[in-house]
N, C-alpha and C positions, 0 to 999 in steps of 0.2 A: 155627859156617854162616855162610854171606853171603845176605841176602834182598833181591831187585829187584824194583821193579814193572816188568812186560812190558806187552808187547799194547797191546790197546785205548787203555789209561789212558794210555799216553805218549805213542801217536800222535796220540791227540782233542788232549790236552795243549798237545801242540806246532803243533798247528793251530788254537785257540784256540777249539775247541768243547767242550763240557757231559762232562764224564766222568762217565760212569752207572757202569759196574763196573769195577771193581780186581780185576786177579786179579797172582799173586806166584807168583816161582819161588825154590824155596830150591836154595843150592847146598851141598855140603859137608857133608850129615848123612844118617843113615838114618829109615827108617819107624818106628822103636822108637824114635826122641828123636824127634821129633814129638808121637810118641803121650805120651810121658815129658811132655812141654810140656803139654799138656793140648788138646792138634790130636785130631780124631774122624776117622777116614779113611772119603772116600766113593769109588767105584767099584771093580774090581776088578782095571782093565787097567792101570792104573798107579796107582801112587801121589801122589794128590790130597788135601787134610787141609783142613778147617775150623778156620777161627781158633777159639777158644773163646770170643771176645766177638764179634768184629763177622760171622763167618761168612761171612766171604772166600774164596775159594779160594787156596790154599798148593799148589804141587806141585812136586814133586821134581825137579832137573834130570835131565832122562832124553835119549837118541835114539832113533832108532827106525830099524829096518832092515826093510826091505821081506819079506816073507814068501809073500806068497800074492796072491792076484789083487783087484782093486778096492780100497775106500778102507778094508779092514777086515783085510787082510790084512798087520799090520805087528808087530813085535816089540819092545818095550820095555823099555828098560834104563835102569833107574835106580839111581844108587850115588853115593858121595861120591867118586868120581874124575872124572864127569862134571863139564867146565866149561861158568861161564856162555855160552861162544862156541859149543859145542857142541848145546846146546840152541837158542839163540838158532836156528843152523844148519836144523835140522828146521822154521823156521815157513813159512807158505807166501810172503808178501812182506816186502820190505824195511822199508815201514814200520811193520810189525807186528813187527819183529823188532830192535826199540830199546828196553835194559833200563836202568831208574833205581834207583841205589844210593840208601840210606837217606839219604842226604848232598846227595842233588841229582845227583849225577857223571852223568853218562851213558853207556852202554856202545853202540857202533854199530858193530858188525865189519862190516857188510854195507852201511855208506851208507845207510841210511834217513833220515838227514835230510837225504839230500844230493837221494833222491828226492822228499822231500816240499817242496822247493825247486821240483828241474824239475815237480811236480806230476805223478809217474809212478807208475803199479802196476807193479813190477818184482819176479821171483822172485828168491829168496835164492839155490838154488842149482840143480842137475841135477836134484836129488831130489824137487823139483815134481811132474814126472812119473807119480810113483810113487801120485799120490793124484787121482782122475779128480774127486774134488768139486771139488776147487780150479778147474776151467777153469769151475764154477758160481760159486765163492765171489770166483772176480774178476770177473766177469759186474757179480754184486752189489754187490760194493765199488766200482767202475765206475759204477753207479745209484749208489750213495750218495755217494760223493765228487765226482761230476759237476760238482755249482753250485760244488765249491772248484777246477775246474780240471783234475783229474785225468784221465788218460787210460791207457789201458793200453800199456805200454813194447812198441815192435815185436818184440823177441826174444822176450817174454813171449807174445805172441800168435802169433808162428810154433810158440813150445812147444805154446801149446795146439792150436794147429791138426796139429799132430805127434800129439797125446795122438787128437784126432778119428778121423784118419786110419788112427791101430794101432788101431782098435776100443776103445780103454781106456773110451768114458763106457758099454758096452755094461752094463759089470758094476755101475752103478748103480741102486740100488735106486730104485722108482715114488716113495714115501717120502721120499727123500731128494732128489729133483727139485724138487718140490711143496716141503716146506722150505724150499728157497733161492729158488724164484717166490715165496712167499708172503712170506720177507722182503723181495726184493728190492719189492714190490707197497709195500712200508713205508715206502719210497726215494721222496728228491725228482724223480727221475727212471728211475720202472721203465721207458720205453722204452728207457734204454742198457742196462738187464739184456737185452732181446733183442738190440740190436743186439748187442752186442759177442759174445751167441752166436751169431748169425747169421755174422760175422766170420770166426768160428773155423769156423763148420761145424757146432757143438754144435745151433743150433735146428734143424735138422732131424734130431737123434738122438735128442732131451728132446722135442719139440714141435712135430712134424711138420707137424698139422694147421694152425701159423701159420706155417712157413714154406711151405707150400706156396701162400699168400699173394702170396709174391713173384713177380715178374712176369706176375701176371694182372689185364691193362687192365679200366679202368672209365671210364664215357663222360667227355670232356674236360671237357665245357659244364657238368659239374655237379663235379667231380673233377680239377682243372688239374693236379694231384701225380701221375694217373695211374694208377701202380701199386697197387694192392689193400696189397699190406705197407708200404710208403710210408704209406697213408693211417693203416692199423693204429696204424704206430711215430705220426703225426702224436696219432690220437686217446687213444691212452695218456697222454701229455705232455699233452695237457689235461686228460683226465681229472684226472689229477695234481694240475693247477694248480685244480681246479674243487670237488676233495674229496679228503681223506684217509683216506677209507674203502677198505679193499682189496678191499671186497666188487665194490664201482663201480669199482674201478680193474681188478682182473679182467672183468669183464663188461666193458667199455668193450674190450680187448685180444681180447677172443671175438666179439664180437658179428657178424662180418663171416666168420666162418669158412666160412660155404655158400658166399660166392663162387669158395672156391677149383674148388665143384664146379659151376658153369653150364657148361652145357655150349658145345662151344668156338665151335660155329655160329653161334650166340648172343650170342658177346663182340660188344663191350664191357658189352653189356645182364645183367643180373643180376636177370631180374626173379621167380626163386623162392627166391634166396638165404638169406631167414629161413626158410622151410621145410626146404631141406636144410641149414641150418645146425645144427638143433634135434639131430638123430643125432650129427653131428661134435660137439658139447659135451657132449653124454651118454658119450661114448663116450672123449673127452678125462678127463674126469673121473673115470671109472669106473680110468681106466687109473692117473691116478697119484694115486689113492683123493682127490680134491679133497672137501672138506666138502660137503656138501648142501647148504649155504644160499651159497657161493660159487655151486654150478650151479644152483640155480635162481632165483638171481637173473641171470644170466647167459641161462638159457636165456629169461626171460621178456624181458629186454631185446631177445635175437635176435630172439621171434617180433612183439614190438611196437613196433620204433623205428623203422619206415616211416609203420607207422600215426601215431604223435605228431609226426613232421614236418607229417604235412597237419591238425595241428590247427585252423588257422583256419579250414579250411572242412568240417570235422567234424560234422555233426549233433549235438543234444544227445541223443539215445538211442545213437548210438556211443561217445559217452563213457562212456554207464552200460553198456554193454555192455564197454567195455575195462578199465572200474573191475572189472566183475565175472572176467575172464577173469584178471585180476593177485591177486584175491582183495583186491584193496584196504581191503573190507570189517573186513577183522579181519589182514591187515597193511598198515597204511599210512603206513608208511615205505617200503612199494617204491615208491609214489608219486612222492617225491623221487629215490629210486634211478634209478627210468627218466628222471625230467625232466634228470638229472645227463647221466646216460650219451647220452642224446640230444641235449643242448648240446654233450659233447664231441666226437661225431659229425659234427657241423654243422662246428664248428671246426679240426676237425681235416683241411685242407684247404689248398692253398696260396690264399693270398688273402680266406680265411673266419675269420680266428684271431678275431677282432673282432667278429664276427657277435653281432647283438643275444637271436636266436633265441629270437621272442617266444611261441612255442608252448610253451616249458617253462613259459612262466608262466601261460597259458590253463589248459596242465593242470592246474597244481597250485591256481590261480584256481578252476577247473569243480570238483576235488576240495572244498576246501575247502567251497563253496558248498551242495553236496551232502549232506556228512556232518552238514549241519543238520536234515537232514529225521530227525524220529523216528517211532520205529514207531508207539508210545503213541498216539497221534492218532488214528491209521487203527484201529487195534483198540477203539479205545473209541468210533467212527463206526460199528460193527456189521461191518465186515470178517472173513470167517473164510478159514484155509486159503491156498489159491493166490491167493486174490484179496487176501490182502494184501501178498504178492510182488508180483502186478501192480500195488498201486495207489502201492506203497512205489516201483516205477521209474519210473510217470508223475510222482509228484512230483520225485522224482528228476530226470528230464528239467526238471522244470520249473524247476526250482533252477537247474538245466545252461544254461537258455535265459535267465536273467534275466542273468546272466553273460555272454553271448556277445552278446545283442543280438538275437537270432532264434530 
C-alpha cells in the first residue's frame, strides 16, 4: 500500500503556514489489512482509521457518487483499485487536492500549486455542484486566506451562483450553516465570508436578515458609506481587528439588523432600530441553532450600543442602570464585550477607521470604579432589605461621579 499526506497539511506547508492537523490517504489496501496493522476504524460511512500511535486519521482512497439530495446523499466506494488521482478528484478546491508522498514528492493532478501561486480558490471538477455545503466552505476559505491574497476564481463563483439559483442550498441544515459561520468567525476576515456569500446569492438564502441590510440607507452625515450592509461588513472587519473572540465578532455582525425594518417613510433615520433588532436576532439564532451565549451577547450589544455612544454625556446613575441591564455584576466580561463592539461600530464607517472612541474607555473606567464598592460596609452600617440595594446604587453612582468628574 502507498500512503500520502493530503489536504490542508500540504496546502498550509506550501503557503508557509503552521500545519496543525495531518490527514493521510492510503491507496491500494483493504479495511482488513488496516486493522491487521493495528489501526482502529472510526465512522461507518467510509473507511477511516486512526493510527495506533499518533491517532492521526488515515482514510482509504475512495470515490463518491451523488445518490440523493443535499450534502449527505453520496455513495462512497473504497477499494484497492481506487487511484490517488480519483481520490483527489472528489475534493472541493484544487489547493486542497495536492498529495505528498513519504519521500516528499508532490502529486498535483489538478494544478493546485498553480492556483496557490495565482492565489485563487478554484473547484477541482464539475462534481463541486453536488455538495451545497461547498458554497459555504469556499466562502470560509476565502475569509481564512484573504490575508494571503486569495480570491474565489470567477468560474467557481459562477458555479456557486448556479447552485444557489437551482435551489441547492435549501438542503442545508441550520446546524451546518451555523457550523460554517462559526468557523468563519475564527478567521482573520469574517467580513469576507459574508461578502462571498452575497456575491453568489447565498447570503439571502442562509442569512436573509443580514442580506436585507444591503440597500438600506443611513444618514450620510454619520455614515459616509451610506449603505447599512456595507457598514455591517466594515464593522465586522473592525471587530476582527479588535478581538479574536467569535462571540464579539458575531455580535458586531448582527447589531444593526433592526435597520432593515425601519419604516421607509423615516429613512435614512433609524430611531427604533435597537428595539426592532431584538426579535430579528432571536429569530435568526433560533433558526440556525446559535448557542445561547452568542445570542445573549448579541442582544445586549443591539440593545445598548447607542447608549454607549453617548457615554460622554451620560449621568452616573445612567451608567449604573446600564450595568444592571446587562447583568454586569454577575457577568463582568460583558462590559468589555460591549465596549469592543461599540468601538467597532464607530470605526466601521468610511473615514472613521482610526477614531479613538473615548466612550469605550469611559465605560470600562466607570465600571472598574463602581466594582470597588462593597456591600459589606453597607450591611454593617445597619441597612436592611431594599435599603441595601438603594444604598449600593447610590455609592456606585458616587464612584462613577468621581471618574466622570461630574
